[in-house]
C-alpha positions in Angstrom: 28.5 36.7 18.6 30.3 33.9 20.9 26.6 32.4 21.7 25.9 32.7 18.0 29.3 31.0 16.7 28.3 28.1 19.3 24.9 27.6 18.1 26.5 27.6 14.6 28.9 25.0 15.4 26.2 23.2 17.5 23.7 23.2 14.1 26.8 22.0 11.7 27.5 19.3 13.9 23.9 17.8 14.0 23.5 18.0 10.6 26.4 15.7 10.5 25.4 13.6 12.8 22.1 13.3 11.4 24.0 12.6 7.1 25.8 9.9 9.2 23.1 8.2 10.9 20.6 8.4 7.9 24.2 6.9 5.6 24.5 4.1 7.9 21.2 2.8 6.6 21.5 3.0 3.0 22.3 -0.3 2.6 20.0 -1.6 5.2 16.9 -3.4 3.0 15.5 -5.0 5.7 12.2 -3.6 5.8 12.0 -3.1 2.6 12.4 -7.0 1.6 10.2 -7.9 4.2 7.1 -5.9 3.0 7.5 -5.9 -0.8 7.8 -10.2 0.0 5.0 -10.2 1.9 2.5 -7.8 -0.3 3.6 -9.8 -3.1 1.8 -13.1 -1.4 -1.1 -11.3 -0.3 -4.2 -11.4 -2.8 -6.2 -8.9 -3.9 -8.4 -7.1 -1.0 -6.8 -9.2 1.9 -6.9 -8.3 5.5 -4.3 -8.2 7.5 -5.4 -8.9 11.5 -3.5 -6.9 14.1 -0.6 -7.0 12.2 3.3 -6.4 14.6 4.7 -2.7 14.2 7.1 -4.0 11.6 4.1 -5.5 9.1 2.3 -2.2 9.6 5.2 0.3 9.1 6.3 -1.4 5.7 2.9 -2.0 4.0 1.4 1.5 4.8 4.8 2.9 3.6 4.7 0.9 0.5 1.2 2.0 -0.5 1.5 5.5 1.6 4.9 6.2 -0.6 4.8 3.9 -3.8 1.3 3.3 -4.3 1.6 -0.1 -4.2 -1.2 -2.6 -2.9 -3.3 0.4 -1.9 -6.1 -2.9 -1.7 -4.7 -4.3 1.4 -5.8 -2.9 4.5 -4.0 -3.5 8.3 -6.6 -3.8 10.8 -4.9 -1.6 13.4 -5.7 -0.2 16.2 -8.9 -1.7 16.5 -9.0 -2.1 20.3 -9.0 1.0 21.4 -12.5 3.1 21.1 -10.9 5.9 18.6 -9.6 2.7 16.4 -13.1 1.0 15.9 -14.7 4.4 15.4 -12.2 4.9 12.5 -12.6 1.6 10.9 -16.1 1.8 11.2 -16.0 5.5 9.6 -13.5 4.4 6.8 -14.4 0.7 5.9 -18.1 -0.2 7.6 -18.4 -2.9 5.2 -15.8 -4.9 6.9 -17.7 -4.6 10.5 -21.3 -6.3 11.6 -24.2 -3.7 11.7 -24.4 -3.7 15.6 -22.4 -1.8 18.1 -19.7 -3.4 19.5 -18.9 -2.4 23.3 -15.6 -4.4 24.0 -12.1 -5.0 22.4 -12.6 -8.9 22.5 -16.0 -9.1 21.2 -14.5 -6.4 18.2 -11.7 -9.1 17.2 -14.3 -11.9 17.5 -16.7 -10.0 14.8 -13.8 -8.8 12.6 -12.9 -12.5 12.6 -16.4 -14.0 11.9 -17.6 -11.8 10.0 -15.3 -11.5 7.3 -14.8 -15.2 6.9 -18.2 -15.3 6.7 -17.9 -12.6 3.7 -15.9 -14.6 1.9 -12.7 -12.1 2.2 -9.2 -13.1 2.5 -8.0 -12.5 6.1 -4.5 -13.0 7.6 -1.9 -13.0 10.3 1.6 -12.0 10.3 2.3 -14.4 13.1 0.3 -17.7 13.9 0.1 -17.2 17.7 -1.9 -13.7 16.5 -4.9 -16.1 15.4 -7.9 -16.8 17.5 -7.6 -20.2 20.1 -8.4 -22.9 17.4 -8.7 -21.4 14.3 -7.6 -23.0 11.5 -4.8 -21.4 9.8 -2.5 -21.9 6.4 1.1 -20.7 6.0 0.8 -19.0 2.5 4.3 -17.4 1.8 5.3 -14.6 5.0 1.7 -15.1 5.8 -1.0 -17.0 7.5 -4.6 -17.1 6.2 -7.6 -17.9 8.9 -10.3 -20.3 7.3 -13.5 -21.1 8.3 -12.8 -24.3 8.5 -9.7 -27.1 8.5 -8.4 -27.3 5.1 -8.3 -30.3 3.2 -5.3 -32.4 1.7 -6.0 -30.9 -1.9 -6.1 -27.3 -0.8 -3.0 -27.5 2.1 -1.1 -28.9 -1.1 -2.3 -25.8 -3.5 -0.9 -23.8 -1.0 2.3 -25.4 0.1 3.1 -25.2 -3.9 2.3 -21.8 -4.1 4.9 -20.7 -0.6 7.5 -23.2 -2.2 7.1 -21.3 -5.4 7.2 -17.6 -3.8 10.3 -18.8 -1.5 11.8 -19.8 -4.7 11.7 -16.4 -6.4 11.6 -13.8 -3.5 14.8 -12.8 -1.4 15.1 -11.1 1.7 18.5 -9.9 2.5 20.4 -10.8 5.9 19.9 -7.7 8.3 23.3 -5.9 8.6 25.3 -6.9 12.3 24.7 -3.5 13.5 20.7 -3.2 12.3 18.4 -1.9 14.5 15.9 -3.6 16.4 12.9 -3.3 13.4 15.1 -4.5 10.9 16.1 -7.6 12.6 12.4 -8.1 13.6 11.8 -7.9 9.6 14.2 -9.9 8.6 13.0 -12.9 11.3 9.8 -13.0 9.5 11.3 -14.2 6.6 13.3 -17.1 8.7 10.3 -17.9 10.4 8.0 -18.2 7.7 11.0 -20.7 6.3 10.9 -22.8 8.9 7.1 -23.0 9.0 7.1 -24.2 5.6 9.6 -27.3 6.4 6.8 -27.7 9.1 4.5 -28.3 6.8 6.6 -30.0 4.1 7.6 -32.3 7.0 4.0 -33.6 7.8 3.3 -33.4 4.0 5.9 -36.4 3.8 8.3 -34.8 1.6 11.6 -35.1 3.9 13.9 -33.9 0.5 12.0 -30.5 0.9 11.7 -30.2 5.0 15.4 -30.4 4.9 16.1 -27.9 2.2 13.5 -25.3 4.0 15.1 -26.1 7.6 18.1 -25.3 6.0 17.5 -21.7 4.7 16.0 -20.8 7.8 18.8 -22.0 9.8 21.6 -20.3 7.2 19.4 -17.0 7.3 19.2 -17.2 11.2 21.8 -19.2 13.2 20.3 -18.4 16.1 
């Protein structure tokens, strides 16, 4: 009887601890804000190459739980054999017909094959792009291009990006937020900073200053 009573008390304590943990996340919208803002800036049929965990988790959640942006494909796990075989089964059109034998070859093939097919291919951070690959910032993501963008293409992308930054909003993570919430919030300040760099290069110092200020105000670190 004493053991049963102890187990009952322990179960009740665990329930209270679980409820408290869930309540602590109720006002944490970092993942939701980042995921919906990222998804809003991606064109139909977009491919996201090797996304970070926060990007992969939020896009997968939006598609599975809310039916949002089911047309967006996160290219995950392709560096493993089972990931490669799963991708070939589910989306064979994204891969060349030949057999691929290494992760490096597979990444090169994913990029070259889909750019040649005209599919919109993105990374969630600029450093994810293959060395020397032309990039164009578009909102919270970065589009891989088959060749260097011209001035008109850069100007159009910058205009779309600044419009998005004026409409979308990502709330600052709570001070006690966990790793993934802080990471999700960091994409927003990073994207604002990169947009400011583009504005500066385009000879628009006032716009650059405004974007830099927003980036620093969101993440003073």
